N, C-alpha and C positions, 0 to 999 in steps of 0.2 A: 739215456733218462732223463725227462725233462725236470730242472728243479723248481722248486716254487719263484726263485728269483727269476729263472725263465720266461716263466709262464705271468709274472706281475711284469717284467719289459715287454712282454708281448701285448697286455691289454692296455697298456699304458703309450704304446707306440713309440719307444725311445729312438729320439733322433740319434742316425749314422751319419758322421760326417763323409761328404763324398767331396774330392777334387771339386775347384771348378773348370768348367769346360773352357779349354784354349780358346781365345778370341779366334783365331782362324777356322777353327770347326765352327765356330759361332754364326760367324760372317755366312760361310759355304752354307750351313743348316737354314740362312735367311734367305739365301739368294736362291737355292735350290727348291723352297717352299713356294716362294715369289714368282720365280718361273714356272711353275707347276699351277700355279691359279691363273696367270697372264696367259699360258695357252688353252687352259680347261675355260679360261674366258673369250677364248677367240681374238685376242689382241693383237693388232695386226703385226709383223714386224719393224713397221717402220716405227710407230709409236712405243715399242720396245726398245727399240734403239736410240730413239732422242731421250728416251728415260733415263738410259743408262750413260750415254753422253755428259748428261749432270752429277746421277747421282753419284758415279763411281769416286770422282774426283770428291764432291761434298763428303760424302759418307766416309770416306776415307780420313778427312782433316776435321769435320764438325760432330759428325754425331756416332762414332764408333763405340761411346759407351754408354747407348740409350737401352742397346739390349744386354742385357747381364748375365741372362743363364737363358736353357733352353725354352722355361716357361713363359718367359718374357715374349720370344719369338712365336711360339703357338698361341699366344693369346692376342698378338699380332695380326697374325695370318689370318685367324678365326673374325677377328672384326672386321679386315679387309675382304673378306670372302661374302660376306655378310653384305657390305656397304659397297661393292664397286659395280657388281655386277648393272644394278638398272640405268647408272647413269654413267656406264663405261664409255659411252661417245663424246658426252658431253663435257668430259673436265681433258684438264691436263693431268696425264698419269704421274707426273714426277709431283704437282703440287697433291693430288690427291692421297698420295701414299705418304707424305711428310704430312699432313692434315691427320691420318689418320694415328700416326705416331703421337702426336699432340692428345687426340682425342682418347687413345688407349691410356698412354701414361702422363698425362697432364691435363686430367678433365676442368679443371677451374680455368684454366688457359683456355681451353675448347669453349666452354662456357659464355668469357668473357669475349671471344671473337664473335660469337652470334649475338650477344646481346650491345655490345661497343664496335659494330661493323666498320664505323668510321674509321678507325684506329689503325686498321687491318686494309684499307681498298685505296686505289689509287683516287686521288680527289676529282671529284665530278661535280660544279654546282648544280646538275639535275638530278644527279642522284638522290633518291630519298633518304637514303641512310643519311647523306652528307646535308641536307638540308635541314633535317633534325640534327644534329649533332653540335659539338660546340665549336667547331672550326669552320663552319657554314659560312660566317662574318669573315671570317680571319685571311685577309687579302694577300698577306705576306707568307707564302709558302715554305720559308725558313721556320715561321714560328708555328705551322700547322704540324711541320715534321716535328717539332719539338715537343707540341699538344700530344699528338699520338705515341711518341717515346715515353712523354712523361706517365701515360697512362700504362703503358707494358710495362715500366719500372716498376710504379708502384703494387701490382702483379706480383712481380720476381722477388720482391722486400724478402729476405731471412729464409728465402727457398735455395736446400742444399744444390740443385741441379739447376740453378739460373741460368748458366753457362750454354748447358746443351740446348736450353729452351730457347734462349737468345738464338743460337745458333740456326734452329728450327724455324723461327719466324723470317730470319734473314734470308734462308732459302726458298720463303715463299715470297720475297721481293729479289729475287735472283734475274737478272733481266737477259739472260741467255735462254730460255725458254716461252717464247713470247706468244703462244696461242692457248686460248682458253683459258689464262690466267685464271687463279683463284683472286688476287686483289684486284682483277677487272668489278667493275659494281653489276655489269650483264651478266657475269656468272657466278659470283660469289655464292650466293644463295643457292648454288644448285647442290655445292658441295655440303651444305649443311642438311638440305630439305632431301635430296636424294630423289629428286624427282623435276621433270621438266614442268616450268608455269604453266597454267592453262592455257593462255594466249600466247605459246610460243612453239615456234618449231623445231622439233631436235634435228641438231647437227647432222645427224647421221641422213636422215629425211632430206634435209637440204642438199647434201653431198648427194644421194642418190637421184634428186631430181637434177640438179645439173647434169648429171651421168648420163642420163635417160635422155635429155633434149641434145647432148651430144651424140648418142649414139643413133637417135633418130634422123640427126642430120647426115649422117651418112648411110644410113639406113635408105633414106631418100633421096641421095644423090644430090644433098642442099636445096632441096624445093622446099622456098619460102613460106609458101601457104599452109602446105601439111606443120611444118614447124611451127608455124603460127597458131592452130588449130590447135595445138598439143599443149601448148604452153598455155592458151588461154584457159585450155579445160583446168589445167593444174591450179593458174591463177584464179577462177571460178569456186576449185574448193578451198583456196586458202581467204577467200572473201567469205564463203561463205561460215568459216568456221573462227572468223576475224584473227585469222595469223597473220594476212597480207603483211603488216606494217614489220611484224616479227620477220618472214621472209625477207622485207627489202632492206630490212638492218643487217643481216648477214652476208646479203648480196655484194652489199658497198665494199668492204673489205675483202672481197672474194673476186672484185672483177678481176684480179691479174688470172684465175682459171678459169676465165669464163670464153669461151670461144667468141672471136670478134665475127664469124658467119653468122653467129646466131643473134648476133645483136640488133638486125632491124626487125626479126621476128620479135624480139622479148620488148623492141621500143615500141611497135604498134599494138601489142599486146597490152601495155601499160597505160599510154596514151587514149585507149577505148574503152577501159577500163576505169579512166582519170578518177569521174565521179562518184562512181562505186566506193572505190580507193580511200579517198576523202571524207568521206560518210563513216568511216569506222569508229571503232569506238574511243581510240588515241587518235582524234582526226587530227590535231597541228601536227602529231609527231608521224603520222601516213605520209600528210601532203609534203613536208621536210623531205622524208624518206623518197617519195613518189618523184617529187620533182629532181631532189639531187642524182637519185639513180638514172633518171633519163637524161640529165645534163652530162654527167660521166660516160655515159655509153655513147653520145652523140660526138663529144668532145675524145675520147680516147679508143673507143671501140671500132669507128668506123671511118671512112676517107672522105676527105674534105669535099667529093661530090657528093657521094650517098650520103652526108652529113646534110648539105643544103637542099638537098631532096628531101629528104625526111623531115626538116623543120618546117618547110613549105607544106609540106602533106598535113602535118599537125596541126599547124594553123588552118588551113582549108578544111580537115573534116573530122576535127575531132570537136565534141561538146563543147562550146567554151566554158573554161575553167581558167583562174590563176595562171595557170601554166603554160598557155600561150603568151601571155605578157612576159612571165618572167623565160620564154624562151629569146623572146625578141629583146628583152632589157641584156641578156648574156650575149644577145649577137651586137650588140652595142659597146665597140671598143672604148669608149667614155665613160660607161658606165661603171661607179665606182664600187657596186655591191658584188661585180663578177669579174673584172678584168684581172683581177690579181689571180685568182683560182683558177681561170680559163683563159691564161691570155691569149691561145690561137684561135678561139670558138667564131670571133669572126671572119676569120680567113675567108677571101671570096663570095661572103655574105653583100648583097645588094640591098642594107637597110631601108631606106626611101621604098624600095618593091614591096620589102617585106611588111613593111607599116601598112601598104596600100593594101594588102591581101590580108590582113586582120582586120582594117574595115571591111573591106569586103564580104568575108565571111562572117563579124558580127551583124552588121547591116542586113545581111539576109536572113540572118539567124533570128533578130528579133525585130529589127524595125518591119521589113517584107514580110514575114512571117507572122507576124501581130503577137510577140512574145511578151511577155512583163517580164524585164530582167531584175525587177525587186522581189516577183514572185520567184524568178526560175532560181536564182541562186540564193546563198545566205548572204546575212549584212555585211560582212568583210570583205566576201568576193564579189561582190556586185561594187561596191564602193572603189575597189581596186581596179577592177576593168574599166569602169566608167571613166574612174580618173585618166588612166594611160587611153584610151580610147579616144577622148578629148582632146587630149594632150597631145597626140600626134594626128591631128587634124587643124593643129596651130594653124599651117599654113595653107588648108586649104577652106577656103572661105563657104563655100556652097556646100559643102557635105557637112561642115562643122554645124551649119547652120541645120539642116536634117538633123544630125546626132541631138544639137540641141532641143528642138521642138521636140522630136521624139521624148526623150527625157521629160520634159515640162510638162508633155499633156498628159505623160503619168502624175508626175506630182501633183500635178492640179486638181486630179481627181479624188485624191485620196491623203486625208489630214494626217494620219498616221504615218503613211510612206514617205510625206512632206517631212515631217517629223524627223522621221529617222534619216533623210537626205540633209537635212541641214546640220543634226548632232556629228553626222561623222565630218562637218565642214570647220568643228571646233578645233581649237587650239587649246590643249590639254595642259599647257605650261600652265598657262594663267589658271587662277584662282576661281574667278568667275567665266561664265560665257562668254567669249571673245574668238568670233568667228573668221575664217579667213576670207574675208572679202574680196579682197584683190585676187586671188587664187584663184577663186568662184567664177569672177568675171573672166577671167581668161579663156575660160571654156564655154561656158553658160552667157545668155542674155541675162546681166543681172536687174535689168527692169521690170523683165516677167516673172522673175523669181520672186523678186519684191513685191510685184500683187498679187503673184501668189498666196505670198506670206500674209497679205493683210486678210485676204479672203477667209484663210484658215484659221484666224485667230479666232474670227468668231462663231468656230465649228463647236456644235455640240457634242462632238464625237470626243473632245477633248479635255483633258480635267486641267484645273485652273494652275497647276504645275507646271503644265506642257503649254499652256497659253503663254506662260511667264517667258519660257525660253524662247518660242516664237516672237515673241513682242522683243525681247533682247536682238533677237536678227533682224526684224524690222529696223529699230532704230541704227542699228550698225549699218543698215545697207544703205537706208537711208541718209546716212552723213558720207557714206562712200559715193552713192550717186551724186549728191551736192558738192563735192569736192570736186568731182569729172566734172560735171555742168561748170562749178566756176571756172576751169581751166581753160 
């Protein structure tokens, strides 16, 4: 028979004390639930093994007290099940599981990790998270680290579980699981947004693309023409979606997994699309990644004989871009910009012959075919190509005159083009207009350019400020010419 007291206890849900679950059973329950989730999400054995290689030792020493009961484990697994699927191939599994612990049990820390990204990622002066941070202007690495630790220390003040939180953050800086790290500026946002940025290629897509190229190589018995056709098709899709920069960004660190046999086909596909690639939204980054990818492929993935043939092919058959100059500079064993990173690139190269080929190609493309280099290329590119084109003709008087006449014929007919041309000769280390006339005279007929400047000074197409620039050029050119005549 139910007494009034029994009924009252039923209504108010009187607490019935239960003994705590033993730690070993809690750990086993967590592991069982986590492994079931990994299996459900089809996580590869390789990733799972990599996860446990780090997690087992870390969990035993650092975070065994995070989960206090079965309810904590269930909360964590439910959160992991909701967060992991859309991003499972794009993150480091260990890092993600640690971050999820912070998200579930220490939400204020998780929120700070999003708000103050600079305190948790590796220093990269070009990362937006660093540029806008308190450590951007800090040159001393030790001071940077102290500022990052101070931010976290303030956050943990008076927190009874501060030691556990410190251990979790320390785990995210562990160097024994290097791929797709949360602390990498390139990956950090993915862990929080749970999606791939719009202009970025998924890691899985990248891996599948490389795999398909390797498979095609085997299927076509090494037919380079067929491989190049397939690669070009894939690159066209990336260019159309504005994702080629992301692809090249992923390719450089993964070149150790790229088959050398496919390298010539990829090099050809890239150099033939160089102009399209450097017009991408992030054109400066696209250019850097494109040039660097081709140089590394040539340096590390093809033998010397094949490399030299490909270099000549790029110079002779690609549409002119700064790539062709960059490759020649890389072949010059005395060029400080490249000799450290690519010390053996010049091996077997006839540099004089290569420079002659460059002139032959540029002369055919621009002079013989009557193309205006100032219209064909953007400002930074025509300046770069014209400087080295003229510099490489220094000892060939006849061809140097042909080159100089080509340039002056164009700048003579257009005041705006002439203005752009002389502005590129300005030494920006001075506060006022200061043109490097001596350097200009090494390549061009400075007397003729002086006369062109005087002609354009009276042009109605130019503003008064633009005429001031030309007037400064006229005075400095006149001074240089008079000095030379006195000698």
